[in-house]
N, C-alpha and C positions, 0 to 999 in steps of 0.2 A: 455440640453447640457450645460455644464459648460464652460465658456469662461475665458481665461487668461486676466488679467488686461493689459491695454495698456502699452507698454514699456517692458513687460516681454518676456523672451526668448520663442520661439515656441518649444513645446515639442512633440516628436514623432519620427518616423523613417525618416531619411534623406537618399536619394539615389543619387549616382553619377555614371554616365556611362563614362568610359574612353576608347577611341578607339585608337589603336596603330598599327604601321606598324611592320612587322617582324624584321626590323632593328632598333627598339627602339625609333621611333619618334611618338609623339602624333599628331594625325590628327583629333581628335574629343573629346570634353569634354561637358557633359550635366549634369545638376544638378536639383534636385527638388527645388522648389521655395525658401524655407527658409534654405536650406542646408548650414552649415558652410563650407566655402571654403578658400583655400590658392591659391596663384598664381600658375598657371600651368607652369611647366618647359617643354621645348621642348623635353626632354628625358622622355620616358615613365617610366623607372625604377626610376628616381628621383621623378616624380610626384606620383607614387605609394608609395614610401618611405615617402613622405610628408604626404599623406593622411592616411597611416597606423599610423604614429606618432601622428596624431591629433584624433585618436580614430575610424577611419573607419575600417571595416573588409571586406575582399574579400568574397562576397557572391557567385559569379559565374564567370567563365572565359570560353569564347568560341571563336572559330575561325569562321570567316565569310567566305562566298564563294569567296570573293576577296582576301583572304589571310590575312586580317587584324585580329587583336585580340581585343576582347571587354571584359573589366573588369567591373563587377557590384559591386560597393562598397556600404556598408550599415553602417549607424551610428544610434544607438538608443539613 
């Protein structure tokens, strides 16, 4: 297994889970350990816009049983 030198950027797939209410409020944010992130806005639409602008793509969207919506964002 080849290792990256100390101080180099981690390469691979990054994952972010964003959980929102139907009224556009962020209620959960989870990231993989080395995922590049930006500050999370209280508005779901603004947070999605920020993450799409830094190179994440929406991999999957689903509604949970409590009515909340979860977005799975991926960045390669």
